[in-house]
N, C-alpha and C positions, 0 to 999 in steps of 0.2 A: 245187444243179444237178448235173444227171447228164450224162456225156459217154460217148459211143458212138462207136467207130470199127469202121468196115465194112471187110473184105477180101474181094473177090471177084475175077472175071475179066469181062473186058468182054463184056457180052452175057447175063450171069447175072442182071441184075436187082438188084445191090447198091445202085445208086445210087437205083432206082426205090423199092425198099424203104426206104432212108434218108428219101426224102421222102414216103412215106406215113404212115412212123411220125411225122413231124413234122407232117403235116397232121392225123392222130389225136389226137396231144397237144395240138396246137393247138386241136381242136375240144373239149376237155375243159378250156379254160381256163387252158393252160399258155403260157410263152413257149418259144419254139422256135427252132432252127437245123438245117437240113439241107442239106448241102452235098457235093459232089463234089470232090477234087482231080485235077484234069485236067493232063495231062502227054500223051505221045504215044500214048494208048490206042488199040487196036485189039481186035477181036473175040479174046477168049483172052487178053489180056495182063493182069496184076496191075493193079488198080484199087483206090481207097481212096475212101469217104466217111463223112462225118461225122454226129453229131447232138448237138445240146445242146438239154436240156430243163428247164426252172427254172420254179418259181412267181413268180420276180423278173424283171425286164426283164434280157436278156442284154447285157452291154456288152464281151465278149471278140468278136473277129473275126478268129480264126486257125485252123490247123489244131488238133488236138486230140493234145498229146504224151503225157499223163498220162491215158488213159481209165478210166473206171469199170468200162466192158464193152467187151469186143472180140467181133464178129460174124466168123466165118469161114465164107462161103458156099462155097468150095471147098477140102476138105482136103488137096488137092494144094499148096496153098499153104504148109502147115506146114512144107515142104523148102524152099521158095525166098524166104518172107519172114519176118521175125521179128516176127511178130504178136503176142508178149507183149511187145513194147518198149514201157515205160512203164506198161503195165497194172497197177493197184493191185490188191494181194493181197486188198483187201476187196471187190472187185468179182468179176468172171467173166469167162468165155471160153465163148462159144457156138459148137459146131462143126457143120458139116454133114458127118456121117460116118455109116457103118455100125458103127463101133468103139464100144465103151463108154468112158465117161469115164476108167476106169483104163487101158485098154489105149492110149488117146490121150494122156495124161499124160506119159510120157517123152519124147515129141515137142515139148514146151513148152519148152525150156531152163530147167528147174528153176522154172516158174512154181508158186506155192505157193496160189493161189487156187482160189475154186471152177470145176470145168470140167464143163461142160453139153455133152449132144450130141445130135443129132436127125437121124434119116433122111429128111432134106427130099426126097431123090432117089425114094425108095419112096412118101412121102406124095403128092408132086407127080403121080408117074405115076399113082398108084390113084386120085386124085380128078381129075385135070385131062387125063389120058390122054397127057401130054407131061413133059418135065423143065423144070420153071420153079421153081427153088429158092427165089426171093425171097418168095413167098407163106407157105411154111411157116417161113420164116426170120424174117420179120416178128411172126408168132404168137410163135414161141419167144422173141424179144427181149422182147416184152411180158410172157410168161410168169417170165421168169428175172428181169427189172429190176422187174416190178412198177410200172410207171411211169406205170398208169393199170388203171383196173378192166375185167376181161376183158371183161364184159358188153357193158360202154360201148364197148369197142374194136370187138367183132362188129359191134354196132350202126353204128356208125361207119363201118367196112368195108364194110358193107353199102350204104348209102347212096353211098360212094364208089365200089364196083364198077358199083352201078346209073348212075352218071354215065360213069364211064370205059366202060363196055361197053355203053351204050346202044344201039349197033348190033349187039350179040353177046350178047343178055339170057342165051342158053343157057350161057354159062361162068360166070354167077354162082353157081348152086347149086356146083359143082365147087370154085371158089375159097373160098366159104364152108366146104364141108366141109374143105378143105386147113386152113384157120385153125383150126377146131374140132378137128381129128386133133391139130394141131401142139401146142395149147394142153394137150393130154393126153400128148403122147409125147416130149417132152424128158426126158432121162435126166439126172440128176446123183450 
């Protein structure tokens, strides 16, 4: 079983990305969980979301305290939240930042595992015209975790976007380009 913990800020789409990942994994035949941790969140406040993905039925129903992977949608959280808490060193942390993995490692409280970075802001602005970090981060997670075949992921997301954006089909090409670019621009 693969366990992922997402850290973001309210309004950045971390919860939505975790649910999209769960849907895509489910469509490849996996057992899944995708859920947020709710508290007094508000726009801009730190939030947490989770994924469990497995080839076997999942019988655990709790938060994830020792994740295989951590996703940080907003790098300002590195100074506010202990994002590496419980993170297995065999896993990885994926951070939305303009910094390289070597530049960000000193901020990770001695974490010894893989550090991956992606500039989701630039990808999002270039492809969508606005800052929506969740789409690039979703693709970065698929790339780093190898939880599913990248082509199957892209095909599933195109179907999902066609449904989600049925009234705004003009946004689909930009979202697909954001996914493709992100798969190619993750740094490790």
